[in-house]
Each structure stands twice: as structure tokens, then as C-alpha cells.
Steps between C-alpha positions, in 0.01 A plus 500: 500500500321740270581476130473820297526519121505830312502623142855378434388145579231494231620742235405253226344156458829317543572654839141502627436142394802376694316534833180334619301478821346192663197461724369162615187394686611198704310268266741485206335794326703805413520839334809603303570738215795729436526819705381694193190277490598319182516128426830357377435130552209260473509443876443866583145583605317746718278233658575128508249320722547162663195288422629204702785605726776514413553343159184548293526863399318721252606831350191715533638843408826534312528876556303823512519787257482839673421813300451857621237691303552876508251657264569336164849396603592141595802454726616142559626405844544129425774376268533214255715392209319359197610282211470814289703756693290783357221389738722517810344676799766693693315588818828480691573850367234621746622279787672704771593217735450141597545410866464184702539429866199291590297552182580628148400862438515705180483880474419657162504869416377690196436875473386556858324165540646238736378140505621271776428128480551223756437130435432236765402132512295381796679224687318168484249627244485527121458874515698780337439860598613826341485838669514815286558846644453779247607853581386748237651848537383616159192691396373206297291199581689180418417132489714192557394207282600154624469210255558146632657267242315174559627145457329245731730220382763269647806683630762523229272372223403675177155658493259351248340740252168324564496593870176673598402694811176605666451822694200532731506790746832468688577146379729396215481129428582217265364146505727400789601820684302779664685818594343781701595863441449754777570867451392851590552596138317799360372301204573201282469429132451158347627458145523241226742217576839581351773237474858625535770276358809712455660569838873457459673305778860615485627269776351191338633604159856521634470146635354346187152462646170589334503877529151621403240563768125535483194612693145627465337832580133528580446772759647829625472662842517879523611701801416869473707770665362850514712811475707589805399185690649190659310175457557142615362199312524126526467207263481139618512180296412191701373143489353549848133587542592740778814704557620797702558843349844567353627722781413234759679235294804730471504569875462131585778396264748759627422400859544131413841564343615712795394225740706243307808721522448562872456127562822418316705723727718632218606865513738506203324673207599242238393217729164667564448536126578130459242415768237674287635326191491158668133540587409515131590131455300358790168374369197297596464154343136400462561125463643478853339811651846603613790720397759447229769712333499610139843443346495818293299756310366530245491137385613252767262313728585333831802272459611263775871576503442874455247499780732327747786734417274806500324440829834503684520874438147597403338337805758398760727807483190722506350313800195385304493170683133421447544546126809277508302224673219541251744460211656193659150351530427573135798296384473228766150433368643433153797290619512187283763226520731735683470771236345843528348666194734673260221722373126540467453576128292808426142407425538146636450336838736202484857584607818377334763330717816518290725650767762345726567810709156618618466229765853549633449877505178442693703329773751784497223761524327307779819512706546873440136555596560332835825689566320831438164426664582235767173334397578137574132401516448557127809294417384217726135501394526570127855532368712216633300217345551663158875520568511127575293417192729699273815337635345153470412550132833659412680205655286236332452683172213692345406646161737676256793273587525656845665251735783452747796327337741257666722790607200648689481796263181593315473436128239693301380530142515297183400531136339835430389562859662808653441487876733763647440874478715509186210336323480637146397262226455630147326226303751215543797719588622529859725809515605426858462125553583415861400135521694316765579636845462880506706681760228712662259205516747297700577795726126534562482122552768508769327798659165316492645202687649727765168684535322166548760417765456841663122470532526132590703604803234756590230233482702225672498286186761249386745702290768239438386449140540869417828555684660192344378577149596867519860405580511280190356782290755744639789270417376428147422865438853611582663212314299537181415869467827667591678643196864508608618689193258792539474485880122492488215253441402315186152583377389140447645155551411311183824413321428776247759772421236759590527384861796734535324816385516774761141588584313687770331186635794421727439805719200333662725225636658771715177685580291215645476486881659155503780502245705193405804723445791599719542871567816499288317362198203727561726806491664379180159463333388847606825640361464316168138608457593861570781498245319345202124509563424804715336818366328771709155391372541122522718198432585377153368151443823405323852638512555770238825321414317181400479433125124438540442843658230711327542874570146619424145381558316617188357404163268216403346251739771252404783747563356606834460141616854414395637785712263476800744312727816535293640808669186709538505690831235403756447719809370226730827301536663827605314459827670164543838656427459780755367261766796271434745790515359606837510142624866432416589834660311411819250784446764752605416870503752554221332239277153639573612854419655377176184323385275788606713735291480268198123471538459876455512438125151351527359849539582545131376150422164573663463811288571323169247285315205428729488774763579369848565144384793271416484322167562138412822536297762729345748462215801290594784722384374847588191479723355847454144429387246269662342222297264204528226546759520862610421397859633174644412364843823324589706796378326718757487235773867406490619862520261555791664207678836670467363817658360293785839333555676838505253706699368249752 
């Protein structure tokens, strides 16, 4: 799918700043600014490099200023809002179009001069390339000045005014980073170091974040275009001592993306776009020399639960089986007392384990991997022992009050520890405390036991333990979770009034391959979710009729946290809803046609916010504008799974 944006889409800062692009390099590094080349948030940057893949990242270049010199006239192509609006640079007035299919491309036009720019990141390398094509139909010689705004600091941090840089030949360096610059520029001009500290970040300001950005200028690159000529130039920023030319990198990247689409087998245009989107989350992890999945851009690292959910669509639905195995190996290596890491904090090596669902989702994903790939050898040689270890620890009890209770259901969480995906903690406030027996955890638990039984049969193992225990879990699940009054499932079994809140978590009890529910109950749940939680872009996390429902995700950090799971719409559970709807309707042609029709709305979703991506969240009452991470792995992966279920 090719995305095309014209003058009406960026007629002013407000409209132009509402869209951004995203490139990633398979290492956790990325490039993302708005489509008018402005910065609206601290996490925007032209070049974020991954120093140790994937979670030690540095912002090297926040943006580039681009100025056409025509005689004594300066014409800005780049745009930026400043704290003092009188300094605003409105280069978008000279922007004719922004397009993106495989790579983002800008076309500028001013008085007979056309400048076309394409940006690319080299996969598996910390390299960013820019190709400029300048067509000059005038009788004047012109020059394009390109000024990189330097940072060389931790991603998302504030640049120190004492930061110094060295420039020797084609090298820009600080004490800890060396960046090479390659270009066929006409000339360059080094200048006195200038510190900029008045970029205005509109997005951050609206959310109560620190809204002033900074950077340093030290050098300009000039590309001369002679009258009535057409010239092509390149500019490369890289941490690699050697790199290909920009056109080769562009060709290689487009070929790589086309190959991924061909391998997936999808022909639907939205699905093919999602295949490209899914690739942006798959990253190398240096500590294990294997693959992992980034939860979201621009700020999330690789989270255990997100990874296990994401790989179902991002790897298995796209037939990236080797990557799926690599990701399984990454998390098996870190398995500790039956728990898989919740996250690897950015800038640190030691993972955190405060999650009850990652291990159970691993078992679920392992089963789906086998069903899709028929690769029983990997399950036997590497996966099954991890399954047994997880079940053993969950039965006997592990950290974070995770244990099997007398009713055979899994209890999780205590105190201030939030161990399900609804995990917000603001200081000592838990907006969505779910301590006790969460519904989706126990559905995943039942599914895990049945998966262990399934593979045990394949390997001629004794499965009596799993079959006996799973029957007890099934009985307890139906006795304790069924909400007779609402004809759906409770959210938690804890003895708390909040147990009865109608939340999206129950849909996964229908979706799992081995469900503890009867078909009658499963249909009732799908119907209830559709009536009170469904929106075209995702499921509400809480019924809009609940007194705790928060209609908007906005404001200060505190306000955002208090609304995060209190009605805010999340796209990724929508995948669970559609898969459940198809399941209870026996995957009939009528049900597939219905879902395929409803999914057409994602063409608009992919065009809003981050081009070609699905965001983390939307407002709960009227989900019209994306929020949170502008690109979220499990949002993309779960919708891809629905396409696979419909089109396979």
C-alpha cells in the first residue's frame, strides 16, 4: 500500500505535525520525525543508533535543517516550531508531497526547483542514508545546505550544554561515540559550536511532559545544482567503518521488504502493509545473539508478554519461523523459576520478571508455532522442557505471589506488584489492581496444561498429571468466573467488587486454542464484548457504562496513568475479539466476510499518526486519534493474525 500526502495534509503545523514516519534498523535503532521534518516530541529523532542491541540507544542526530540558497535568498525546506513562534521555520509551505510505500520520500518545489529526498536505514547496521535529487529548471545556480542537529546523548534524555564534539575529516565524535559521515557533497563548512535550546515539542506539551528540545550545530554540507541540470547526491551517517552507497542500501532494503511480503503469502493490501510494519519490531538482542521483539516505538524495549503476543502475528503469521525460534531461545535462556522476563530496561542488562502472563503466553505461542510450521523437533529439543518447568513452578509457587491455589486456579500479585498487562503503578497508587485470580491468566493456565498434554502425547510421555489437573481447572474456572447476571466472565476472582467489572481480558478465554468454556458461554462473551467494549480500532479496557470509565487518555502523567486501562481503547485485544468471533461462528464464509469488511477501517488507521503503523492506544469514548507509542508490535501482530485466519 502506497501512502500519499498532499498539501491539504500539511497546510499548517497542526496538520503536518499529526503524521510521522518510522524506519528501524533491526537493532533497536530508528529514525522518526513528522512528515514535515519537524520534531514534536522528545523521542523524535532523525538517527537513533543502538549501541548495544536493542536497549542501549543513543540519539546521534535529532534532525537536519535544509535550506535552499538562491542568490541571496534563503528558502527553508525543513520545518520546526520554536518556543518563540516568531522563529518558526515553515518549510512545509514548499513541500509538494510526502509518500511512503517501502521508504519515506519528500518532494519539495520552489520557483522551478524540485528537491526529492529519500531516507533509508541499513538493516542490521547503525547507518542512516539520505538521497537528494535536485532538478533545477531555472537559469540560476542554487545550493542546498544541509545542517545536522547533533546530540550524541542517551535516547530521550536532555542534551547537556557542556557537550563538546570533534570533527576530523569525515568523522564527528565525542568521548564515547564516533560517527562517520560519507557524502558526495560539493563542499562543507565547519562553524562555531552553537547550542539550540528552544525547539517547541507540541505533542509533549499537550501531555504535560517537558516540551523544550535542544541540539547543537557545528557543520553544514552544501549540494550545488547548476542551472538547467539534474543532480543526485547522498549523505550517510554511520557508526560503521565501512558502508555501501545510499542507492545500494535503498535497493537492498526494498528487496528485503518485498521478500518478506512474498514469504508471508499475503495478497491483501492492508495485510501486506502490516507485514512491513511487523518487521520494524523484530530486532537483534546482543546478550543472547538472537532475535527479540521491540514492544513499541519510540520508547518501549523488548517486553516478555508483548513479545509472546507479538510473535504470533509478526513471526508465525508471516512465516518467519527461524526468527520465531530465535525469539523463543532468547526468552528460554532467561527463564528463571518458571518466569520469563517482563522487560529488559533500557540501558541495563538485567531483566525484570514481574509478569505472570509471559510464561503462559510462551506456551501458547509455542503451540501456535508448531501448528503453523509442523516443526516438532524444535519443540522436543528446546521448547518442551521449558513448558514443563513453567508448569512446575506455577503449581508449586514462584515470585510475585504467583501460585496454584487449592481450587487449581492461578493466583498472582500482591502489595504494589502489578503482574498482568494492566500493570500501571503511579507511586503507591494502583489504578487497576488485579491481585487474585485474573481471568485471562487462568484461561492461559488451562491452555498451557492442555498444550503440555498435547505435546506429551506426541512424545509418548505420561500425561495423566496434565489431563487430571486441566479438568479441575476447567471446573473451577466455570464455577468461579461465570457472571450469571451479565452473562459473561468476571475479570478477577478476589472477593473485591471490582471483580465484576466488564473488561476486555475475558475475550482471551474464548480465543485460546484450548478453551475452558462451552460454545454457548463463548458466544455469550463475544456478544457482550461486542456490545460494550468493541470499537473499530480496538477494545475498550473497561465498559463505558462503568462508573470508573475514563473517556480520554490525556493530560499529566498522573492523569494518563489513571486512564491507561480504565476504558482506553487498545487495538491488540481487537485481534482476540475477531479470532473469537470467527471461532464461535465455525470460521464460516459469512463470518470471515463480516470481519474482513470491518477490518477495512484499518486503511484509515494506517494513514493516521505513524504512517503504515498501528498505535498503542486510542481514547476510550471516541477513538479517533492514536496515542501512546505511535507504533506497537502486538497491535500489528494481532491484526495480522486475523487476516491469516480469514485468508488462509
